[in-house]
mmCIF file of the N, C-alpha and C atoms, coordinates in Angstrom:
data_MODEL
# 
_entry.id   MODEL 
# 
loop_
_atom_site.group_PDB 
_atom_site.id 
_atom_site.type_symbol 
_atom_site.label_atom_id 
_atom_site.label_alt_id 
_atom_site.label_comp_id 
_atom_site.label_asym_id 
_atom_site.label_entity_id 
_atom_site.label_seq_id 
_atom_site.pdbx_PDB_ins_code 
_atom_site.Cartn_x 
_atom_site.Cartn_y 
_atom_site.Cartn_z 
_atom_site.occupancy 
_atom_site.B_iso_or_equiv 
_atom_site.pdbx_formal_charge 
_atom_site.auth_seq_id 
_atom_site.auth_comp_id 
_atom_site.auth_asym_id 
_atom_site.auth_atom_id 
_atom_site.pdbx_PDB_model_num 
ATOM 1   N N  . MET A 1 1  ? -58.919 36.019 8.797  1.00 0.00 ? 1  MET A N  1 
ATOM 2   C CA . MET A 1 1  ? -59.794 34.843 9.803  1.00 0.00 ? 1  MET A CA 1 
ATOM 3   C C  . MET A 1 1  ? -58.869 33.546 9.380  1.00 0.00 ? 1  MET A C  1 
ATOM 4   N N  . ARG A 1 2  ? -58.849 32.929 10.676 1.00 0.00 ? 2  ARG A N  1 
ATOM 5   C CA . ARG A 1 2  ? -57.955 31.607 10.719 1.00 0.00 ? 2  ARG A CA 1 
ATOM 6   C C  . ARG A 1 2  ? -58.544 30.402 9.813  1.00 0.00 ? 2  ARG A C  1 
ATOM 7   N N  . GLN A 1 3  ? -57.894 29.969 9.056  1.00 0.00 ? 3  GLN A N  1 
ATOM 8   C CA . GLN A 1 3  ? -58.337 28.632 8.656  1.00 0.00 ? 3  GLN A CA 1 
ATOM 9   C C  . GLN A 1 3  ? -58.733 27.407 9.932  1.00 0.00 ? 3  GLN A C  1 
ATOM 10  N N  . LYS A 1 4  ? -59.750 26.960 9.533  1.00 0.00 ? 4  LYS A N  1 
ATOM 11  C CA . LYS A 1 4  ? -60.539 26.527 10.572 1.00 0.00 ? 4  LYS A CA 1 
ATOM 12  C C  . LYS A 1 4  ? -59.840 25.154 11.128 1.00 0.00 ? 4  LYS A C  1 
ATOM 13  N N  . SER A 1 5  ? -58.765 24.130 10.026 1.00 0.00 ? 5  SER A N  1 
ATOM 14  C CA . SER A 1 5  ? -58.028 23.202 10.152 1.00 0.00 ? 5  SER A CA 1 
ATOM 15  C C  . SER A 1 5  ? -57.100 23.365 11.131 1.00 0.00 ? 5  SER A C  1 
ATOM 16  N N  . MET A 1 6  ? -56.445 24.563 11.294 1.00 0.00 ? 6  MET A N  1 
ATOM 17  C CA . MET A 1 6  ? -55.578 25.297 11.877 1.00 0.00 ? 6  MET A CA 1 
ATOM 18  C C  . MET A 1 6  ? -55.686 25.603 13.216 1.00 0.00 ? 6  MET A C  1 
ATOM 19  N N  . SER A 1 7  ? -57.022 25.944 13.668 1.00 0.00 ? 7  SER A N  1 
ATOM 20  C CA . SER A 1 7  ? -57.519 26.742 14.565 1.00 0.00 ? 7  SER A CA 1 
ATOM 21  C C  . SER A 1 7  ? -57.001 25.558 16.152 1.00 0.00 ? 7  SER A C  1 
ATOM 22  N N  . TYR A 1 8  ? -56.251 26.139 16.677 1.00 0.00 ? 8  TYR A N  1 
ATOM 23  C CA . TYR A 1 8  ? -55.743 25.204 18.229 1.00 0.00 ? 8  TYR A CA 1 
ATOM 24  C C  . TYR A 1 8  ? -56.744 24.759 18.658 1.00 0.00 ? 8  TYR A C  1 
ATOM 25  N N  . GLY A 1 9  ? -57.943 25.617 19.274 1.00 0.00 ? 9  GLY A N  1 
ATOM 26  C CA . GLY A 1 9  ? -59.089 25.320 19.866 1.00 0.00 ? 9  GLY A CA 1 
ATOM 27  C C  . GLY A 1 9  ? -59.975 24.215 19.362 1.00 0.00 ? 9  GLY A C  1 
ATOM 28  N N  . VAL A 1 10 ? -59.884 23.694 18.349 1.00 0.00 ? 10 VAL A N  1 
ATOM 29  C CA . VAL A 1 10 ? -60.564 22.771 17.788 1.00 0.00 ? 10 VAL A CA 1 
ATOM 30  C C  . VAL A 1 10 ? -59.718 21.521 17.917 1.00 0.00 ? 10 VAL A C  1 
ATOM 31  N N  . TRP A 1 11 ? -58.620 21.347 17.821 1.00 0.00 ? 11 TRP A N  1 
ATOM 32  C CA . TRP A 1 11 ? -57.818 20.558 17.790 1.00 0.00 ? 11 TRP A CA 1 
ATOM 33  C C  . TRP A 1 11 ? -57.286 20.399 19.337 1.00 0.00 ? 11 TRP A C  1 
ATOM 34  N N  . ARG A 1 12 ? -57.013 20.932 20.006 1.00 0.00 ? 12 ARG A N  1 
ATOM 35  C CA . ARG A 1 12 ? -56.270 21.042 21.391 1.00 0.00 ? 12 ARG A CA 1 
ATOM 36  C C  . ARG A 1 12 ? -55.210 20.270 20.873 1.00 0.00 ? 12 ARG A C  1 
ATOM 37  N N  . ASP A 1 13 ? -54.688 19.698 22.015 1.00 0.00 ? 13 ASP A N  1 
ATOM 38  C CA . ASP A 1 13 ? -53.246 18.960 21.590 1.00 0.00 ? 13 ASP A CA 1 
ATOM 39  C C  . ASP A 1 13 ? -53.411 17.447 20.994 1.00 0.00 ? 13 ASP A C  1 
ATOM 40  N N  . SER A 1 14 ? -54.166 17.473 20.145 1.00 0.00 ? 14 SER A N  1 
ATOM 41  C CA . SER A 1 14 ? -53.945 16.392 19.597 1.00 0.00 ? 14 SER A CA 1 
ATOM 42  C C  . SER A 1 14 ? -53.288 15.914 18.579 1.00 0.00 ? 14 SER A C  1 
ATOM 43  N N  . LYS A 1 15 ? -52.765 14.656 18.222 1.00 0.00 ? 15 LYS A N  1 
ATOM 44  C CA . LYS A 1 15 ? -51.578 14.327 17.477 1.00 0.00 ? 15 LYS A CA 1 
ATOM 45  C C  . LYS A 1 15 ? -51.762 14.587 16.001 1.00 0.00 ? 15 LYS A C  1 
ATOM 46  N N  . THR A 1 16 ? -52.929 14.763 15.606 1.00 0.00 ? 16 THR A N  1 
ATOM 47  C CA . THR A 1 16 ? -53.440 14.961 14.264 1.00 0.00 ? 16 THR A CA 1 
ATOM 48  C C  . THR A 1 16 ? -53.024 16.763 14.159 1.00 0.00 ? 16 THR A C  1 
ATOM 49  N N  . TRP A 1 17 ? -53.358 17.863 14.962 1.00 0.00 ? 17 TRP A N  1 
ATOM 50  C CA . TRP A 1 17 ? -53.223 18.936 15.025 1.00 0.00 ? 17 TRP A CA 1 
ATOM 51  C C  . TRP A 1 17 ? -51.496 19.054 14.665 1.00 0.00 ? 17 TRP A C  1 
ATOM 52  N N  . TRP A 1 18 ? -50.774 18.357 15.635 1.00 0.00 ? 18 TRP A N  1 
ATOM 53  C CA . TRP A 1 18 ? -49.449 18.733 15.735 1.00 0.00 ? 18 TRP A CA 1 
ATOM 54  C C  . TRP A 1 18 ? -48.862 17.946 14.254 1.00 0.00 ? 18 TRP A C  1 
ATOM 55  N N  . LYS A 1 19 ? -49.331 17.071 13.717 1.00 0.00 ? 19 LYS A N  1 
ATOM 56  C CA . LYS A 1 19 ? -49.203 16.735 12.292 1.00 0.00 ? 19 LYS A CA 1 
ATOM 57  C C  . LYS A 1 19 ? -49.268 17.529 11.785 1.00 0.00 ? 19 LYS A C  1 
ATOM 58  N N  . LEU A 1 20 ? -50.247 18.106 11.490 1.00 0.00 ? 20 LEU A N  1 
ATOM 59  C CA . LEU A 1 20 ? -50.331 19.427 10.339 1.00 0.00 ? 20 LEU A CA 1 
ATOM 60  C C  . LEU A 1 20 ? -49.439 20.439 10.777 1.00 0.00 ? 20 LEU A C  1 
ATOM 61  N N  . ALA A 1 21 ? -49.256 20.679 12.087 1.00 0.00 ? 21 ALA A N  1 
ATOM 62  C CA . ALA A 1 21 ? -48.477 21.758 12.203 1.00 0.00 ? 21 ALA A CA 1 
ATOM 63  C C  . ALA A 1 21 ? -46.909 21.596 11.990 1.00 0.00 ? 21 ALA A C  1 
ATOM 64  N N  . LEU A 1 22 ? -46.586 20.410 12.093 1.00 0.00 ? 22 LEU A N  1 
ATOM 65  C CA . LEU A 1 22 ? -44.914 20.411 11.646 1.00 0.00 ? 22 LEU A CA 1 
ATOM 66  C C  . LEU A 1 22 ? -45.092 20.266 10.145 1.00 0.00 ? 22 LEU A C  1 
ATOM 67  N N  . SER A 1 23 ? -46.085 19.642 9.510  1.00 0.00 ? 23 SER A N  1 
ATOM 68  C CA . SER A 1 23 ? -45.747 19.925 7.996  1.00 0.00 ? 23 SER A CA 1 
ATOM 69  C C  . SER A 1 23 ? -45.846 21.248 7.303  1.00 0.00 ? 23 SER A C  1 
ATOM 70  N N  . ARG A 1 24 ? -46.678 22.207 7.865  1.00 0.00 ? 24 ARG A N  1 
ATOM 71  C CA . ARG A 1 24 ? -46.481 23.315 7.696  1.00 0.00 ? 24 ARG A CA 1 
ATOM 72  C C  . ARG A 1 24 ? -45.446 24.150 8.027  1.00 0.00 ? 24 ARG A C  1 
ATOM 73  N N  . TYR A 1 25 ? -44.772 23.746 9.368  1.00 0.00 ? 25 TYR A N  1 
ATOM 74  C CA . TYR A 1 25 ? -43.460 24.522 9.952  1.00 0.00 ? 25 TYR A CA 1 
ATOM 75  C C  . TYR A 1 25 ? -42.503 24.074 8.960  1.00 0.00 ? 25 TYR A C  1 
ATOM 76  N N  . MET A 1 26 ? -42.758 22.914 8.286  1.00 0.00 ? 26 MET A N  1 
ATOM 77  C CA . MET A 1 26 ? -41.164 22.545 7.954  1.00 0.00 ? 26 MET A CA 1 
ATOM 78  C C  . MET A 1 26 ? -41.565 23.377 6.218  1.00 0.00 ? 26 MET A C  1 
ATOM 79  N N  . ALA A 1 27 ? -42.676 23.299 5.677  1.00 0.00 ? 27 ALA A N  1 
ATOM 80  C CA . ALA A 1 27 ? -42.978 23.859 4.563  1.00 0.00 ? 27 ALA A CA 1 
ATOM 81  C C  . ALA A 1 27 ? -42.433 25.336 4.488  1.00 0.00 ? 27 ALA A C  1 
ATOM 82  N N  . LYS A 1 28 ? -42.792 26.098 5.882  1.00 0.00 ? 28 LYS A N  1 
ATOM 83  C CA . LYS A 1 28 ? -42.508 27.415 5.929  1.00 0.00 ? 28 LYS A CA 1 
ATOM 84  C C  . LYS A 1 28 ? -40.631 27.386 6.290  1.00 0.00 ? 28 LYS A C  1 
ATOM 85  N N  . LYS A 1 29 ? -40.649 26.737 7.040  1.00 0.00 ? 29 LYS A N  1 
ATOM 86  C CA . LYS A 1 29 ? -39.056 26.916 7.563  1.00 0.00 ? 29 LYS A CA 1 
ATOM 87  C C  . LYS A 1 29 ? -38.031 26.291 6.350  1.00 0.00 ? 29 LYS A C  1 
ATOM 88  N N  . HIS A 1 30 ? -38.118 25.130 6.587  1.00 0.00 ? 30 HIS A N  1 
ATOM 89  C CA . HIS A 1 30 ? -37.151 24.179 5.609  1.00 0.00 ? 30 HIS A CA 1 
ATOM 90  C C  . HIS A 1 30 ? -37.857 23.188 4.457  1.00 0.00 ? 30 HIS A C  1 
ATOM 91  N N  . PRO A 1 31 ? -38.464 24.261 3.314  1.00 0.00 ? 31 PRO A N  1 
ATOM 92  C CA . PRO A 1 31 ? -39.012 23.191 2.681  1.00 0.00 ? 31 PRO A CA 1 
ATOM 93  C C  . PRO A 1 31 ? -38.280 22.486 1.809  1.00 0.00 ? 31 PRO A C  1 
ATOM 94  N N  . GLU A 1 32 ? -36.636 22.627 1.898  1.00 0.00 ? 32 GLU A N  1 
ATOM 95  C CA . GLU A 1 32 ? -35.714 21.467 0.973  1.00 0.00 ? 32 GLU A CA 1 
ATOM 96  C C  . GLU A 1 32 ? -35.956 20.313 1.993  1.00 0.00 ? 32 GLU A C  1 
ATOM 97  N N  . LYS A 1 33 ? -36.258 20.517 3.266  1.00 0.00 ? 33 LYS A N  1 
ATOM 98  C CA . LYS A 1 33 ? -36.424 18.866 4.110  1.00 0.00 ? 33 LYS A CA 1 
ATOM 99  C C  . LYS A 1 33 ? -37.747 17.984 3.793  1.00 0.00 ? 33 LYS A C  1 
ATOM 100 N N  . LEU A 1 34 ? -38.706 18.766 3.199  1.00 0.00 ? 34 LEU A N  1 
ATOM 101 C CA . LEU A 1 34 ? -40.088 17.882 2.828  1.00 0.00 ? 34 LEU A CA 1 
ATOM 102 C C  . LEU A 1 34 ? -39.507 16.762 1.764  1.00 0.00 ? 34 LEU A C  1 
ATOM 103 N N  . ILE A 1 35 ? -38.746 16.600 0.978  1.00 0.00 ? 35 ILE A N  1 
ATOM 104 C CA . ILE A 1 35 ? -38.249 15.551 0.287  1.00 0.00 ? 35 ILE A CA 1 
ATOM 105 C C  . ILE A 1 35 ? -37.947 14.299 1.188  1.00 0.00 ? 35 ILE A C  1 
ATOM 106 N N  . PHE A 1 36 ? -37.306 14.518 2.577  1.00 0.00 ? 36 PHE A N  1 
ATOM 107 C CA . PHE A 1 36 ? -37.354 13.435 3.627  1.00 0.00 ? 36 PHE A CA 1 
ATOM 108 C C  . PHE A 1 36 ? -38.466 13.220 4.397  1.00 0.00 ? 36 PHE A C  1 
ATOM 109 N N  . ASN A 1 37 ? -39.552 13.571 3.876  1.00 0.00 ? 37 ASN A N  1 
ATOM 110 C CA . ASN A 1 37 ? -41.028 13.034 4.566  1.00 0.00 ? 37 ASN A CA 1 
ATOM 111 C C  . ASN A 1 37 ? -40.905 12.896 6.142  1.00 0.00 ? 37 ASN A C  1 
ATOM 112 N N  . PRO A 1 38 ? -40.941 14.204 6.431  1.00 0.00 ? 38 PRO A N  1 
ATOM 113 C CA . PRO A 1 38 ? -40.909 14.143 7.887  1.00 0.00 ? 38 PRO A CA 1 
ATOM 114 C C  . PRO A 1 38 ? -42.221 13.404 9.027  1.00 0.00 ? 38 PRO A C  1 
ATOM 115 N N  . ARG A 1 39 ? -42.121 12.608 9.854  1.00 0.00 ? 39 ARG A N  1 
ATOM 116 C CA . ARG A 1 39 ? -43.110 11.736 10.259 1.00 0.00 ? 39 ARG A CA 1 
ATOM 117 C C  . ARG A 1 39 ? -43.122 11.814 11.808 1.00 0.00 ? 39 ARG A C  1 
ATOM 118 N N  . LEU A 1 40 ? -44.513 12.461 12.262 1.00 0.00 ? 40 LEU A N  1 
ATOM 119 C CA . LEU A 1 40 ? -44.497 12.740 13.650 1.00 0.00 ? 40 LEU A CA 1 
ATOM 120 C C  . LEU A 1 40 ? -44.640 11.486 14.499 1.00 0.00 ? 40 LEU A C  1 
ATOM 121 N N  . ILE A 1 41 ? -43.979 11.010 15.202 1.00 0.00 ? 41 ILE A N  1 
ATOM 122 C CA . ILE A 1 41 ? -43.734 9.811  16.036 1.00 0.00 ? 41 ILE A CA 1 
ATOM 123 C C  . ILE A 1 41 ? -44.467 10.113 17.537 1.00 0.00 ? 41 ILE A C  1 
ATOM 124 N N  . ASP A 1 42 ? -44.360 11.028 17.928 1.00 0.00 ? 42 ASP A N  1 
ATOM 125 C CA . ASP A 1 42 ? -44.595 11.354 19.523 1.00 0.00 ? 42 ASP A CA 1 
ATOM 126 C C  . ASP A 1 42 ? -45.099 12.622 19.985 1.00 0.00 ? 42 ASP A C  1 
ATOM 127 N N  . VAL A 1 43 ? -45.846 12.825 20.725 1.00 0.00 ? 43 VAL A N  1 
ATOM 128 C CA . VAL A 1 43 ? -46.223 14.473 21.218 1.00 0.00 ? 43 VAL A CA 1 
ATOM 129 C C  . VAL A 1 43 ? -46.027 14.425 22.596 1.00 0.00 ? 43 VAL A C  1 
ATOM 130 N N  . SER A 1 44 ? -45.369 15.358 23.233 1.00 0.00 ? 44 SER A N  1 
ATOM 131 C CA . SER A 1 44 ? -45.245 15.053 24.894 1.00 0.00 ? 44 SER A CA 1 
ATOM 132 C C  . SER A 1 44 ? -45.815 16.715 24.944 1.00 0.00 ? 44 SER A C  1 
ATOM 133 N N  . GLU A 1 45 ? -45.141 17.161 26.349 1.00 0.00 ? 45 GLU A N  1 
ATOM 134 C CA . GLU A 1 45 ? -45.952 18.183 27.097 1.00 0.00 ? 45 GLU A CA 1 
ATOM 135 C C  . GLU A 1 45 ? -45.425 19.507 26.113 1.00 0.00 ? 45 GLU A C  1 
ATOM 136 N N  . HIS A 1 46 ? -44.031 19.148 26.117 1.00 0.00 ? 46 HIS A N  1 
ATOM 137 C CA . HIS A 1 46 ? -43.567 20.708 25.536 1.00 0.00 ? 46 HIS A CA 1 
ATOM 138 C C  . HIS A 1 46 ? -42.742 20.534 24.188 1.00 0.00 ? 46 HIS A C  1 
ATOM 139 N N  . HIS A 1 47 ? -42.534 19.333 24.143 1.00 0.00 ? 47 HIS A N  1 
ATOM 140 C CA . HIS A 1 47 ? -42.174 18.902 22.513 1.00 0.00 ? 47 HIS A CA 1 
ATOM 141 C C  . HIS A 1 47 ? -42.933 17.820 21.877 1.00 0.00 ? 47 HIS A C  1 
ATOM 142 N N  . ILE A 1 48 ? -42.289 18.073 20.604 1.00 0.00 ? 48 ILE A N  1 
ATOM 143 C CA . ILE A 1 48 ? -42.947 16.670 19.603 1.00 0.00 ? 48 ILE A CA 1 
ATOM 144 C C  . ILE A 1 48 ? -41.627 15.978 18.824 1.00 0.00 ? 48 ILE A C  1 
ATOM 145 N N  . ARG A 1 49 ? -41.745 14.894 18.861 1.00 0.00 ? 49 ARG A N  1 
ATOM 146 C CA . ARG A 1 49 ? -40.147 13.869 18.211 1.00 0.00 ? 49 ARG A CA 1 
ATOM 147 C C  . ARG A 1 49 ? -41.029 13.398 17.105 1.00 0.00 ? 49 ARG A C  1 
ATOM 148 N N  . PHE A 1 50 ? -40.047 13.602 15.820 1.00 0.00 ? 50 PHE A N  1 
ATOM 149 C CA . PHE A 1 50 ? -40.278 12.905 14.912 1.00 0.00 ? 50 PHE A CA 1 
ATOM 150 C C  . PHE A 1 50 ? -39.011 12.334 14.044 1.00 0.00 ? 50 PHE A C  1 
ATOM 151 N N  . GLY A 1 51 ? -39.512 11.825 12.932 1.00 0.00 ? 51 GLY A N  1 
ATOM 152 C CA . GLY A 1 51 ? -38.341 10.974 11.976 1.00 0.00 ? 51 GLY A CA 1 
ATOM 153 C C  . GLY A 1 51 ? -38.605 11.545 10.588 1.00 0.00 ? 51 GLY A C  1 
ATOM 154 N N  . MET A 1 52 ? -37.158 11.348 9.872  1.00 0.00 ? 52 MET A N  1 
ATOM 155 C CA . MET A 1 52 ? -37.269 11.489 8.966  1.00 0.00 ? 52 MET A CA 1 
ATOM 156 C C  . MET A 1 52 ? -36.253 10.620 8.030  1.00 0.00 ? 52 MET A C  1 
ATOM 157 N N  . ARG A 1 53 ? -36.934 10.381 6.894  1.00 0.00 ? 53 ARG A N  1 
ATOM 158 C CA . ARG A 1 53 ? -36.451 9.151  5.898  1.00 0.00 ? 53 ARG A CA 1 
ATOM 159 C C  . ARG A 1 53 ? -34.807 9.838  5.661  1.00 0.00 ? 53 ARG A C  1 
ATOM 160 N N  . LYS A 1 54 ? -33.958 8.311  5.775  1.00 0.00 ? 54 LYS A N  1 
ATOM 161 C CA . LYS A 1 54 ? -32.712 8.916  5.565  1.00 0.00 ? 54 LYS A CA 1 
ATOM 162 C C  . LYS A 1 54 ? -31.706 9.603  6.827  1.00 0.00 ? 54 LYS A C  1 
ATOM 163 N N  . HIS A 1 55 ? -32.431 9.345  7.811  1.00 0.00 ? 55 HIS A N  1 
ATOM 164 C CA . HIS A 1 55 ? -32.084 9.876  8.798  1.00 0.00 ? 55 HIS A CA 1 
ATOM 165 C C  . HIS A 1 55 ? -32.206 8.977  9.947  1.00 0.00 ? 55 HIS A C  1 
ATOM 166 N N  . TYR A 1 56 ? -31.482 8.435  10.577 1.00 0.00 ? 56 TYR A N  1 
ATOM 167 C CA . TYR A 1 56 ? -31.612 7.283  11.272 1.00 0.00 ? 56 TYR A CA 1 
ATOM 168 C C  . TYR A 1 56 ? -31.412 7.600  12.979 1.00 0.00 ? 56 TYR A C  1 
ATOM 169 N N  . GLY A 1 57 ? -32.565 8.092  13.237 1.00 0.00 ? 57 GLY A N  1 
ATOM 170 C CA . GLY A 1 57 ? -32.964 8.891  14.611 1.00 0.00 ? 57 GLY A CA 1 
ATOM 171 C C  . GLY A 1 57 ? -34.207 9.422  14.890 1.00 0.00 ? 57 GLY A C  1 
ATOM 172 N N  . THR A 1 58 ? -34.207 10.129 16.130 1.00 0.00 ? 58 THR A N  1 
ATOM 173 C CA . THR A 1 58 ? -35.106 10.936 15.936 1.00 0.00 ? 58 THR A CA 1 
ATOM 174 C C  . THR A 1 58 ? -35.118 12.313 16.042 1.00 0.00 ? 58 THR A C  1 
ATOM 175 N N  . LEU A 1 59 ? -35.801 13.506 15.848 1.00 0.00 ? 59 LEU A N  1 
ATOM 176 C CA . LEU A 1 59 ? -35.331 14.805 15.968 1.00 0.00 ? 59 LEU A CA 1 
ATOM 177 C C  . LEU A 1 59 ? -36.560 15.425 17.112 1.00 0.00 ? 59 LEU A C  1 
ATOM 178 N N  . HIS A 1 60 ? -36.230 16.273 17.546 1.00 0.00 ? 60 HIS A N  1 
ATOM 179 C CA . HIS A 1 60 ? -37.350 16.476 18.674 1.00 0.00 ? 60 HIS A CA 1 
ATOM 180 C C  . HIS A 1 60 ? -37.360 18.425 18.309 1.00 0.00 ? 60 HIS A C  1 
ATOM 181 N N  . LEU A 1 61 ? -38.667 18.782 18.390 1.00 0.00 ? 61 LEU A N  1 
ATOM 182 C CA . LEU A 1 61 ? -38.790 20.103 18.387 1.00 0.00 ? 61 LEU A CA 1 
ATOM 183 C C  . LEU A 1 61 ? -40.021 20.543 19.272 1.00 0.00 ? 61 LEU A C  1 
ATOM 184 N N  . SER A 1 62 ? -39.623 21.865 19.776 1.00 0.00 ? 62 SER A N  1 
ATOM 185 C CA . SER A 1 62 ? -40.376 22.395 20.718 1.00 0.00 ? 62 SER A CA 1 
ATOM 186 C C  . SER A 1 62 ? -41.549 22.992 20.181 1.00 0.00 ? 62 SER A C  1 
ATOM 187 N N  . LYS A 1 63 ? -42.683 22.659 20.920 1.00 0.00 ? 63 LYS A N  1 
ATOM 188 C CA . LYS A 1 63 ? -43.897 22.830 20.512 1.00 0.00 ? 63 LYS A CA 1 
ATOM 189 C C  . LYS A 1 63 ? -44.082 24.622 20.362 1.00 0.00 ? 63 LYS A C  1 
ATOM 190 N N  . LYS A 1 64 ? -43.515 25.210 21.650 1.00 0.00 ? 64 LYS A N  1 
ATOM 191 C CA . LYS A 1 64 ? -43.353 26.605 21.229 1.00 0.00 ? 64 LYS A CA 1 
ATOM 192 C C  . LYS A 1 64 ? -42.598 27.329 20.080 1.00 0.00 ? 64 LYS A C  1 
ATOM 193 N N  . VAL A 1 65 ? -41.809 26.620 19.347 1.00 0.00 ? 65 VAL A N  1 
ATOM 194 C CA . VAL A 1 65 ? -40.820 27.293 18.308 1.00 0.00 ? 65 VAL A CA 1 
ATOM 195 C C  . VAL A 1 65 ? -42.209 26.995 17.063 1.00 0.00 ? 65 VAL A C  1 
ATOM 196 N N  . ILE A 1 66 ? -42.948 25.767 16.867 1.00 0.00 ? 66 ILE A N  1 
ATOM 197 C CA . ILE A 1 66 ? -43.967 25.719 15.964 1.00 0.00 ? 66 ILE A CA 1 
ATOM 198 C C  . ILE A 1 66 ? -44.822 26.624 15.885 1.00 0.00 ? 66 ILE A C  1 
ATOM 199 N N  . ILE A 1 67 ? -45.207 26.988 17.304 1.00 0.00 ? 67 ILE A N  1 
ATOM 200 C CA . ILE A 1 67 ? -46.242 28.109 17.464 1.00 0.00 ? 67 ILE A CA 1 
ATOM 201 C C  . ILE A 1 67 ? -46.004 29.377 16.910 1.00 0.00 ? 67 ILE A C  1 
ATOM 202 N N  . GLU A 1 68 ? -44.716 29.768 17.487 1.00 0.00 ? 68 GLU A N  1 
ATOM 203 C CA . GLU A 1 68 ? -44.262 30.949 17.353 1.00 0.00 ? 68 GLU A CA 1 
ATOM 204 C C  . GLU A 1 68 ? -43.850 31.282 15.403 1.00 0.00 ? 68 GLU A C  1 
ATOM 205 N N  . VAL A 1 69 ? -43.850 30.579 14.844 1.00 0.00 ? 69 VAL A N  1 
ATOM 206 C CA . VAL A 1 69 ? -43.745 30.560 13.317 1.00 0.00 ? 69 VAL A CA 1 
ATOM 207 C C  . VAL A 1 69 ? -45.160 30.461 13.025 1.00 0.00 ? 69 VAL A C  1 
ATOM 208 N N  . LEU A 1 70 ? -45.862 29.151 13.092 1.00 0.00 ? 70 LEU A N  1 
ATOM 209 C CA . LEU A 1 70 ? -47.118 29.635 12.482 1.00 0.00 ? 70 LEU A CA 1 
ATOM 210 C C  . LEU A 1 70 ? -48.311 30.564 13.041 1.00 0.00 ? 70 LEU A C  1 
ATOM 211 N N  . HIS A 1 71 ? -48.126 30.993 14.084 1.00 0.00 ? 71 HIS A N  1 
ATOM 212 C CA . HIS A 1 71 ? -48.965 31.996 14.563 1.00 0.00 ? 71 HIS A CA 1 
ATOM 213 C C  . HIS A 1 71 ? -48.320 32.821 15.718 1.00 0.00 ? 71 HIS A C  1 
ATOM 214 N N  . PRO A 1 72 ? -47.636 33.499 15.471 1.00 0.00 ? 72 PRO A N  1 
ATOM 215 C CA . PRO A 1 72 ? -47.104 34.817 16.128 1.00 0.00 ? 72 PRO A CA 1 
ATOM 216 C C  . PRO A 1 72 ? -47.966 35.530 17.168 1.00 0.00 ? 72 PRO A C  1 
ATOM 217 N N  . GLU A 1 73 ? -49.241 35.668 16.377 1.00 0.00 ? 73 GLU A N  1 
ATOM 218 C CA . GLU A 1 73 ? -50.533 36.488 17.129 1.00 0.00 ? 73 GLU A CA 1 
ATOM 219 C C  . GLU A 1 73 ? -50.745 35.946 18.575 1.00 0.00 ? 73 GLU A C  1 
ATOM 220 N N  . TRP A 1 74 ? -50.435 34.502 18.689 1.00 0.00 ? 74 TRP A N  1 
ATOM 221 C CA . TRP A 1 74 ? -51.325 33.575 19.741 1.00 0.00 ? 74 TRP A CA 1 
ATOM 222 C C  . TRP A 1 74 ? -49.889 33.893 21.250 1.00 0.00 ? 74 TRP A C  1 
ATOM 223 N N  . ASN A 1 75 ? -49.016 34.689 21.117 1.00 0.00 ? 75 ASN A N  1 
ATOM 224 C CA . ASN A 1 75 ? -47.847 34.959 22.100 1.00 0.00 ? 75 ASN A CA 1 
ATOM 225 C C  . ASN A 1 75 ? -48.149 36.156 22.550 1.00 0.00 ? 75 ASN A C  1 
# 
């Protein structure tokens, strides 16, 4: 059974859902980078943009990649 907080149908494309998804993605794929405190900046149609402490720029990540890692059954 899915957790209600991560159900895509509940949040749609809201910034809050992608913020939670980013933190869960980082915890699953790159737990060593959580110390840099990733922060969501912007959500576009196909990508999210985020920043991390001690990283003087922004990083882009595809929404598709996050969904494939967190919810492979949705593909």
